ROPADO-967641 format. One record per residue (C-alpha): residue in three letters; x, y, z negated. Coordinates in nm, 2 decimals. Example, Ala and Ser with C-alpha at 12.3 -4.5 7.8 and 13.67 -1.06 7.14 Angstrom:
2
PT res     c1     c2     c3
PT ALA   1.23  -0.45  -0.78
PT SER   1.37  -0.11  -0.71
END
This chain:
339
PT res     c1     c2     c3
PT MET  -0.61   2.42   2.32
PT SER  -0.56   2.46   1.91
PT LEU  -0.81   2.37   1.69
PT GLU  -0.87   2.59   1.39
PT PHE  -1.03   2.51   1.07
PT ARG  -1.13   2.81   0.87
PT HIS  -1.23   2.78   0.50
PT ILE  -1.47   2.48   0.56
PT ALA  -1.66   2.38   0.26
PT HIS  -1.94   2.11   0.27
PT ALA  -2.16   1.92   0.02
PT TYR  -2.39   1.63   0.02
PT GLY  -2.65   1.77  -0.19
PT ASP  -2.51   1.86  -0.51
PT VAL  -2.19   1.66  -0.45
PT PRO  -1.88   1.85  -0.29
PT ALA  -1.68   1.69  -0.03
PT LEU  -1.46   1.98   0.11
PT HIS  -1.34   2.29  -0.06
PT ASP  -1.22   2.58   0.15
PT VAL  -1.03   2.36   0.39
PT SER  -0.81   2.56   0.63
PT PHE  -0.55   2.46   0.87
PT SER  -0.44   2.40   1.24
PT ALA  -0.44   2.12   1.49
PT LEU  -0.18   2.27   1.75
PT ALA  -0.25   2.26   2.12
PT GLY  -0.13   1.88   2.29
PT GLU  -0.02   1.76   1.96
PT ILE  -0.15   1.45   1.73
PT THR  -0.27   1.56   1.39
PT CYS  -0.34   1.29   1.13
PT LEU  -0.55   1.38   0.86
PT LEU  -0.46   1.13   0.58
PT GLY  -0.57   1.05   0.28
PT SER  -0.78   0.76   0.03
PT SER  -1.15   0.68   0.10
PT GLY  -1.37   1.01  -0.01
PT CYS  -1.11   1.24   0.01
PT GLY  -1.33   1.41   0.28
PT LYS  -1.13   1.33   0.60
PT SER  -1.43   1.16   0.78
PT THR  -1.65   1.43   0.68
PT LEU  -1.41   1.70   0.86
PT LEU  -1.41   1.51   1.18
PT ASN  -1.77   1.46   1.16
PT LEU  -1.80   1.83   1.12
PT THR  -1.58   1.87   1.43
PT ALA  -1.77   1.64   1.65
PT GLY  -2.11   1.78   1.55
PT LEU  -2.25   1.47   1.37
PT LEU  -2.24   1.71   1.09
PT GLY  -2.37   2.07   1.09
PT VAL  -2.13   2.33   0.95
PT GLN  -2.24   2.51   0.62
PT SER  -1.99   2.70   0.54
PT GLY  -1.66   2.82   0.73
PT SER  -1.60   2.79   1.11
PT VAL  -1.44   2.54   1.35
PT GLU  -1.25   2.74   1.65
PT LEU  -1.12   2.59   1.95
PT GLY  -0.86   2.83   2.16
PT GLY  -0.96   3.08   1.92
PT GLU  -1.35   3.09   1.99
PT VAL  -1.60   2.96   1.73
PT MET  -1.71   2.62   1.84
PT ALA  -1.91   2.55   1.50
PT ALA  -2.03   2.77   1.22
PT PRO  -2.34   2.82   0.99
PT GLY  -2.64   2.86   1.23
PT ASN  -2.44   2.76   1.53
PT ASN  -2.39   2.40   1.53
PT PRO  -2.41   2.23   1.89
PT PRO  -2.47   1.88   1.92
PT PRO  -2.18   1.66   2.00
PT GLU  -2.28   1.63   2.39
PT ALA  -2.23   2.01   2.41
PT ARG  -1.90   2.00   2.25
PT PRO  -1.56   1.96   2.46
PT VAL  -1.48   1.67   2.25
PT GLY  -1.41   1.28   2.28
PT LEU  -1.47   1.05   2.03
PT VAL  -1.33   0.72   1.93
PT PHE  -1.45   0.51   1.64
PT GLN  -1.32   0.23   1.43
PT ASP  -1.51  -0.02   1.62
PT GLY  -1.48   0.12   1.96
PT ALA  -1.87   0.17   2.00
PT LEU  -1.87   0.05   2.36
PT PHE  -2.20   0.01   2.51
PT PRO  -2.27  -0.38   2.50
PT HIS  -2.50  -0.39   2.79
PT MET  -2.23  -0.22   3.03
PT THR  -1.92  -0.35   3.18
PT VAL  -1.58  -0.21   3.07
PT ALA  -1.56   0.01   3.41
PT GLN  -1.91   0.14   3.35
PT ASN  -1.84   0.23   2.99
PT ILE  -1.50   0.43   3.11
PT GLY  -1.70   0.58   3.40
PT PHE  -2.03   0.69   3.17
PT GLY  -1.89   1.02   3.09
PT LEU  -1.76   1.10   3.42
PT PRO  -1.98   1.30   3.72
PT ARG  -2.06   1.08   4.00
PT GLU  -1.76   1.27   4.22
PT ARG  -1.46   1.14   3.97
PT ARG  -1.61   0.79   3.95
PT GLY  -1.33   0.64   4.15
PT GLU  -1.09   0.77   3.87
PT VAL  -1.19   0.43   3.65
PT ASP  -0.95   0.19   3.81
PT ALA  -0.67   0.44   3.76
PT TRP  -0.78   0.46   3.39
PT LEU  -0.82   0.07   3.34
PT ASP  -0.45   0.05   3.50
PT ARG  -0.34   0.34   3.23
PT VAL  -0.46   0.14   2.94
PT GLY  -0.36  -0.18   3.03
PT LEU  -0.69  -0.35   3.17
PT SER  -0.64  -0.37   3.52
PT GLY  -0.87  -0.64   3.67
PT LEU  -1.09  -0.65   3.36
PT GLY  -1.34  -0.36   3.46
PT ALA  -1.61  -0.63   3.53
PT ARG  -1.62  -0.78   3.22
PT TYR  -1.83  -0.67   2.91
PT PRO  -1.70  -0.57   2.58
PT HIS  -1.80  -0.89   2.39
PT GLU  -1.55  -1.10   2.63
PT LEU  -1.27  -0.85   2.54
PT SER  -1.03  -0.87   2.23
PT GLY  -1.03  -0.62   1.96
PT GLY  -0.73  -0.47   2.10
PT GLN  -0.86  -0.46   2.45
PT GLN  -1.19  -0.31   2.32
PT GLN  -1.00   0.00   2.15
PT ARG  -0.82   0.05   2.50
PT ALA  -1.15   0.05   2.67
PT ALA  -1.28   0.29   2.39
PT LEU  -0.99   0.52   2.45
PT ALA  -1.02   0.54   2.80
PT ARG  -1.40   0.61   2.78
PT ALA  -1.31   0.92   2.56
PT MET  -1.02   1.00   2.75
PT ALA  -1.14   1.01   3.11
PT PRO  -1.36   1.31   3.09
PT GLU  -1.05   1.52   2.96
PT PRO  -1.21   1.67   2.66
PT SER  -1.04   1.94   2.51
PT VAL  -0.97   1.77   2.17
PT LEU  -0.99   1.42   2.10
PT LEU  -1.11   1.27   1.75
PT MET  -1.03   0.94   1.62
PT ASP  -1.19   0.79   1.33
PT GLU  -0.95   0.49   1.18
PT PRO  -0.92   0.39   1.54
PT PHE  -0.70   0.06   1.48
PT ALA  -0.84  -0.05   1.16
PT SER  -1.04  -0.33   1.30
PT VAL  -0.73  -0.51   1.48
PT ASP  -0.45  -0.71   1.31
PT ILE  -0.15  -0.53   1.20
PT VAL   0.10  -0.67   1.46
PT LEU  -0.13  -0.54   1.76
PT ARG  -0.22  -0.24   1.55
PT ARG   0.19  -0.12   1.57
PT SER   0.21  -0.18   1.94
PT LEU  -0.14  -0.01   2.02
PT ARG  -0.10   0.32   1.84
PT ARG   0.25   0.36   2.00
PT GLU   0.06   0.31   2.34
PT CYS  -0.19   0.53   2.22
PT ARG   0.05   0.82   2.14
PT ARG   0.23   0.77   2.50
PT LEU  -0.12   0.82   2.66
PT LEU  -0.20   1.12   2.43
PT ARG   0.12   1.29   2.47
PT GLU   0.13   1.25   2.87
PT ALA  -0.23   1.38   2.89
PT GLY  -0.14   1.69   2.62
PT THR  -0.45   1.61   2.46
PT THR  -0.50   1.81   2.11
PT THR  -0.58   1.49   1.89
PT VAL  -0.70   1.46   1.55
PT MET  -0.70   1.12   1.39
PT VAL  -0.83   1.01   1.04
PT THR  -0.64   0.72   0.87
PT HIS  -0.54   0.61   0.51
PT ASP  -0.24   0.43   0.59
PT PRO   0.06   0.65   0.57
PT GLU   0.27   0.40   0.79
PT GLU   0.03   0.47   1.06
PT ALA   0.02   0.85   1.03
PT LEU   0.42   0.84   1.02
PT ASP   0.42   0.61   1.33
PT ILE   0.18   0.83   1.57
PT ALA   0.16   1.20   1.42
PT ASP   0.34   1.50   1.53
PT ARG   0.18   1.65   1.22
PT ILE   0.00   1.51   0.91
PT ALA  -0.26   1.68   0.67
PT VAL  -0.27   1.52   0.37
PT MET  -0.60   1.54   0.18
PT GLU  -0.69   1.49  -0.15
PT ASP  -1.05   1.54  -0.36
PT GLY  -1.16   1.76  -0.05
PT ARG  -0.86   1.98  -0.02
PT ILE  -0.54   2.00   0.22
PT VAL  -0.26   1.95  -0.04
PT GLN   0.02   1.97   0.25
PT VAL   0.05   1.98   0.61
PT GLY   0.37   1.92   0.80
PT SER   0.55   1.68   1.04
PT PRO   0.65   1.36   0.93
PT GLU   1.00   1.45   0.86
PT GLU   0.91   1.76   0.62
PT LEU   0.64   1.54   0.44
PT HIS   0.90   1.27   0.38
PT GLU   1.20   1.46   0.30
PT ARG   1.02   1.78   0.13
PT PRO   0.68   1.67  -0.05
PT ALA   0.51   1.92  -0.21
PT SER   0.42   1.73  -0.53
PT ALA   0.51   1.40  -0.67
PT ALA   0.20   1.22  -0.53
PT VAL   0.28   1.33  -0.17
PT GLY   0.61   1.17  -0.22
PT ALA   0.48   0.89  -0.35
PT ILE   0.26   0.83  -0.04
PT PHE   0.55   0.84   0.21
PT GLY   0.85   0.71   0.00
PT GLY   0.71   0.42  -0.16
PT ALA   0.80   0.59  -0.47
PT GLN   0.66   0.57  -0.81
PT VAL   0.51   0.89  -1.03
PT LEU   0.65   0.89  -1.37
PT GLU   0.51   1.18  -1.64
PT ALA   0.77   1.34  -1.85
PT HIS   0.85   1.60  -2.11
PT ARG   1.16   1.81  -2.12
PT GLU   1.30   1.80  -2.44
PT GLY   1.63   2.00  -2.43
PT GLU   1.87   1.84  -2.21
PT SER   1.68   1.54  -2.17
PT LEU   1.35   1.39  -2.05
PT ARG   1.10   1.19  -2.25
PT THR   0.95   0.94  -2.08
PT SER   0.77   0.57  -2.14
PT LEU   1.07   0.44  -2.05
PT GLY   1.29   0.60  -2.29
PT ASN   1.45   0.93  -2.28
PT TRP   1.68   1.03  -1.99
PT PRO   1.95   1.28  -1.93
PT LEU   1.85   1.59  -1.70
PT THR   2.14   1.47  -1.46
PT CYS   1.92   1.20  -1.35
PT VAL   1.74   1.50  -1.17
PT GLY   1.86   1.58  -0.82
PT GLY   1.77   1.93  -0.67
PT GLU   1.59   2.19  -0.82
PT LEU   1.46   2.11  -1.17
PT PRO   1.12   2.31  -1.26
PT GLU   1.10   2.55  -1.57
PT ALA   0.79   2.38  -1.68
PT ALA   0.79   2.14  -1.99
PT ASP   0.56   1.87  -1.83
PT LEU   0.68   1.72  -1.52
PT ASP   0.59   1.44  -1.29
PT LEU   0.90   1.24  -1.18
PT LEU   0.92   1.09  -0.84
PT ILE   1.14   0.76  -0.85
PT HIS   1.24   0.46  -0.61
PT ALA   1.28   0.13  -0.74
PT GLU   1.64   0.09  -0.58
PT THR   1.75   0.40  -0.80
PT LEU   1.67   0.26  -1.15
PT ASP   1.88   0.00  -1.29
PT CYS   1.82  -0.20  -1.61
PT GLU   2.02  -0.32  -1.93
PT PRO   1.93  -0.57  -2.20
PT ASP   1.79  -0.37  -2.51
PT ALA   1.57  -0.55  -2.76
PT ALA   1.39  -0.24  -2.77
PT GLY   1.30  -0.16  -2.40
PT CYS   1.03  -0.27  -2.17
PT PHE   0.94  -0.63  -2.13
PT VAL   1.00  -0.80  -1.79
PT ILE   0.68  -0.96  -1.68
PT ASP   0.80  -1.05  -1.29
PT VAL   1.13  -1.11  -1.11
PT HIS   1.14  -1.17  -0.76
PT PRO   1.44  -1.24  -0.56
PT LEU   1.49  -1.04  -0.25
PT GLY   1.81  -1.19  -0.18
PT VAL   2.11  -0.96  -0.28
PT ALA   1.87  -0.78  -0.53
PT SER   1.54  -0.87  -0.71
PT ARG   1.25  -0.67  -0.77
PT VAL   1.15  -0.66  -1.13
PT MET   0.83  -0.55  -1.29
PT LEU   0.84  -0.40  -1.64
PT VAL   0.57  -0.31  -1.87
PT THR   0.61  -0.05  -2.15
PT GLU   0.48  -0.06  -2.51
PT THR   0.18   0.16  -2.40
PT GLY   0.10  -0.09  -2.08
PT GLU   0.26   0.14  -1.83
PT GLN   0.40  -0.06  -1.56
PT ILE   0.71   0.00  -1.34
PT THR   0.90  -0.14  -1.06
PT ILE   1.28  -0.17  -1.04
PT GLN   1.51  -0.32  -0.76
PT THR   1.85  -0.44  -0.94
PT THR   2.15  -0.66  -0.85
PT SER   2.18  -0.70  -1.24
PT PRO   2.08  -1.05  -1.37
PT VAL   1.72  -1.02  -1.53
PT GLU   1.48  -1.31  -1.65
PT GLU   1.11  -1.30  -1.69
PT GLY   1.05  -1.23  -2.07
PT GLN   1.35  -1.05  -2.11
PT ARG   1.34  -0.69  -2.27
PT CYS   1.52  -0.42  -2.09
PT ARG   1.62  -0.05  -2.08
PT VAL   1.56   0.15  -1.79
PT VAL   1.81   0.36  -1.64
PT PRO   1.83   0.62  -1.37
PT ARG   2.09   0.68  -1.13
PT PRO   2.24   1.02  -1.16
PT GLY   2.08   1.28  -0.93
PT SER   1.84   1.00  -0.79
PT ILE   1.50   1.15  -0.92
PT ARG   1.29   1.45  -0.84
PT ALA   1.11   1.66  -1.06
PT PHE   0.77   1.87  -0.99
PT ALA   0.58   2.08  -1.25
PT ARG   0.27   1.89  -1.37
PT LYS  -0.06   2.05  -1.23
END
């Protein structure tokens, strides 16, 4: 079933957390809510789970209202499963008992199959403290999925495990969710994680959805320089258009450095990648504060007279303490009207 968010607004006292949020988590897909801490993504998840009451707007499942002002069923009355950052397994229950907790008595025989599906065969008699962090998250995933909820909600589910295990765990998780056809909404602040696991990503900023799309769409066609910087590892530089050039803190650049559509606005945000910038010695240029060899090329950090820092990746010989002029490659920069 599709999960629909319609004009959701929420505040904690006088502090607004969500502003008119509307988007869909499509049936059978994994949708990631991506954004920095405090952007509202966990608030949206908690409204869906029933841990918070909807103040304005509605949450709909399969075309029917699941939650709205005055209609906020508790979590246990909603067809949703929950996986938290720390797994939140019952410490006094074995792994098998945890997985079977939400199953009716006649389905308790499915526990062994779930242990096998999440790679925990033979560990059903252990207690949570006897498992590794990754094993605990597998058990938590099995417990949430075993009752076959219409929607699975996951709040930073891999944050508590090390980075190597995190990669393998989220790919195993994606396989399980896709096999089960579970509609999933997952909160994360990690762009790499969102790209790795999601079918669609909803980028949040300051309590608003700023773009929703597939990983490819967000990477290749960002709606703003800020979104592009999230996924492309790029930097954002302010510019002002003056005739046939762009005035930046790094100097004046020709309009030919911009690839694709050039907005009509005078004030622009430029999305630039380190490897598309080069440098030339210039006594009036930026000050080189760090040079880090990467093999064939070097990563160079420069600082402008106003204190703004920029990183380039170049094969040109550069030394720390040198002054350089930053030169963009033609057509290498994307420009967005500044909001």
